Rosetta silent file (secondary structure, phi, psi, omega in degrees, C-alpha in Angstrom):
SEQUENCE: XXXXXXXXXXXXXXXXXXXXXXXXXXXXXXXXXXXXXXXXXXXXXXXXXXXXXXXXXXXXXXXXXXXXXXXXXXXXXXXXXX
SCORE:     score description
SCORE:     0.000 S_00000001
   1 L     0.000  -36.575  177.614   -1.627   31.605    4.969 S_00000001
   2 H   -58.316  -35.257  177.985   -2.555   32.979    1.520 S_00000001
   3 H   -65.805  -42.210  176.759   -0.191   35.932    2.157 S_00000001
   4 H   -63.845  -45.199 -177.656    2.641   33.550    3.076 S_00000001
   5 H   -63.920  -31.545  179.797    1.881   31.312    0.093 S_00000001
   6 H   -64.887  -24.375 -179.999    1.992   34.304   -2.268 S_00000001
   7 L   -97.327   -1.846 -175.470    5.685   34.775   -1.347 S_00000001
   8 L   -70.119  142.206  173.253    6.554   31.082   -1.539 S_00000001
   9 L  -127.020  154.306  177.448    9.142   29.807   -4.014 S_00000001
  10 E   113.352 -135.515 -174.124   10.008   26.214   -4.859 S_00000001
  11 E  -120.490  137.021  172.685    7.736   23.183   -5.012 S_00000001
  12 E  -124.080  130.783 -179.504    4.238   22.620   -3.637 S_00000001
  13 E  -102.931  132.415  178.627    2.715   19.148   -3.665 S_00000001
  14 E  -109.269  131.935  179.682   -1.041   18.688   -3.995 S_00000001
  15 E  -153.565  144.694  176.166   -2.630   15.480   -2.769 S_00000001
  16 E   -99.611  144.545 -179.783   -6.025   14.249   -1.703 S_00000001
  17 E  -137.256  145.240  170.695   -6.501   12.094    1.373 S_00000001
  18 E  -108.361  137.526  179.818   -9.345   10.184    2.956 S_00000001
  19 L   -69.492  118.487 -176.171   -9.392    9.880    6.707 S_00000001
  20 L   -65.951  144.030  176.676   -8.696    6.218    7.438 S_00000001
  21 L    55.905   31.026 -178.632  -11.216    4.178    9.401 S_00000001
  22 L  -106.933    8.175  178.684  -13.628    7.100    9.474 S_00000001
  23 L   -68.107  128.967 -179.181  -16.512    5.429    7.629 S_00000001
  24 E   -90.605  100.448 -177.184  -19.647    5.770    9.728 S_00000001
  25 L   -69.568  -29.040 -178.815  -21.296    2.338    9.531 S_00000001
  26 L   -69.659  -49.013 -177.581  -24.328    3.429   11.567 S_00000001
  27 L   -95.716   -6.498 -179.832  -25.297    6.384    9.365 S_00000001
  28 L    68.511   30.190 -179.516  -23.625    5.107    6.181 S_00000001
  29 E   -95.320  138.118  179.332  -21.546    8.279    5.779 S_00000001
  30 L   -73.807  160.960 -179.083  -18.257    8.182    3.934 S_00000001
  31 L   -69.142  164.604  176.006  -15.043    9.374    5.618 S_00000001
  32 L   -63.528  138.268  174.985  -13.750   12.923    5.395 S_00000001
  33 E  -121.787  128.257 -176.960  -11.863   13.636    2.190 S_00000001
  34 E  -124.329  152.780  168.535   -9.359   16.500    2.106 S_00000001
  35 E  -111.559  127.715 -179.566   -7.078   18.106   -0.447 S_00000001
  36 E  -112.024  145.147  170.133   -3.727   19.236    0.995 S_00000001
  37 E  -118.979  120.319 -172.855   -1.146   21.618   -0.426 S_00000001
  38 E  -114.935  124.004  174.239    2.313   20.957    1.033 S_00000001
  39 E   -81.772  112.498 -169.746    5.288   23.337    0.690 S_00000001
  40 L   -65.600  -54.932 -176.970    8.125   20.857    0.158 S_00000001
  41 L   -65.934  -35.461 -177.960   11.195   22.915    1.135 S_00000001
  42 L   -83.647  -13.899 -177.810    9.449   24.607    4.071 S_00000001
  43 L    52.973   56.477 -172.842    7.860   21.328    5.241 S_00000001
  44 E  -143.799  135.643  173.881    4.612   23.134    5.888 S_00000001
  45 E   -77.973  121.530  179.775    0.969   22.554    4.973 S_00000001
  46 E   -82.385  -30.728 -179.270   -0.176   25.648    3.104 S_00000001
  47 E  -175.588  157.996  175.496   -3.814   24.712    3.111 S_00000001
  48 E  -134.997  144.938  178.644   -6.447   22.025    3.295 S_00000001
  49 E  -134.081  129.428  176.952   -9.845   21.944    1.686 S_00000001
  50 E   -73.023  129.256  179.711  -12.696   19.633    2.555 S_00000001
  51 L   -87.663  127.446 -179.979  -13.971   17.850   -0.553 S_00000001
  52 L   -62.551  145.809 -179.325  -17.739   17.914   -0.861 S_00000001
  53 L   -57.778  -32.855 -177.953  -19.458   14.508   -0.820 S_00000001
  54 L   -94.083   12.569 -178.742  -20.921   15.124   -4.279 S_00000001
  55 L  -123.217 -168.105  175.200  -17.605   16.299   -5.668 S_00000001
  56 L  -148.970  175.792 -176.975  -14.101   14.902   -5.987 S_00000001
  57 H   -58.825  -38.067 -177.192  -10.464   15.851   -5.571 S_00000001
  58 H   -60.487  -37.855  179.882  -10.115   16.939   -9.198 S_00000001
  59 H   -78.071  -24.599 -177.282  -12.741   19.652   -8.746 S_00000001
  60 H   -82.967  -29.067 -176.066  -11.339   20.830   -5.387 S_00000001
  61 H   -59.909  -48.338  178.558   -7.701   21.336   -6.447 S_00000001
  62 H   -59.382  -34.027  179.444   -8.303   24.429   -8.635 S_00000001
  63 H   -63.861  -47.155 -177.694  -10.289   26.025   -5.800 S_00000001
  64 H   -71.875  -34.512  177.721   -7.525   25.675   -3.212 S_00000001
  65 H   -67.568  -37.041  176.127   -4.802   26.725   -5.650 S_00000001
  66 H   -65.841  -41.119  179.705   -6.785   29.845   -6.538 S_00000001
  67 H   -62.528  -38.542 -178.166   -7.305   30.609   -2.846 S_00000001
  68 H   -78.970  -20.541  178.739   -3.565   30.311   -2.150 S_00000001
  69 L    53.170   51.796  179.796   -2.580   32.483   -5.163 S_00000001
  70 L   -75.759  132.880  174.835    0.692   30.637   -5.758 S_00000001
  71 L  -131.372  148.346 -179.377    3.055   32.256   -8.279 S_00000001
  72 L    55.494   35.463 -179.844    6.487   31.082   -9.444 S_00000001
  73 E  -124.115  136.312  174.189    5.882   27.744   -7.725 S_00000001
  74 E   -83.676  123.341  179.888    6.150   24.295   -9.269 S_00000001
  75 E  -101.029  128.127  174.334    2.963   22.354   -8.458 S_00000001
  76 E  -113.556  148.704  179.087    3.138   18.572   -8.355 S_00000001
  77 L  -151.219  165.011 -179.661    0.157   16.247   -8.230 S_00000001
  78 L   -76.892  177.390 -173.432   -0.538   12.553   -8.719 S_00000001
  79 H   -61.437  -20.957 -179.237   -1.560   10.944  -11.998 S_00000001
  80 H   -59.599  -25.657 -174.508   -5.257   11.641  -11.377 S_00000001
  81 H   -95.729    6.121 -179.789   -4.646   15.270  -12.393 S_00000001
  82 L   -72.851    0.000    0.000   -2.969   14.548  -15.761 S_00000001
């Protein structure tokens, strides 16, 4: 996917998601949290990264964008990244 993403043009949307209803009440573990990069025109997920429990979405976004090596692409993200 990084090779495909390197040739991508257009818009890529970055967003973090928590898996709904995945809280483990028995062990007290929080749900999975992922950061997704979505190629808007191609309607394709370019990548997902699991966010570490002791981290957050803001710290994970630069890692996945570096891994994908996007160039000449407009990146959109929610207000959390301003």
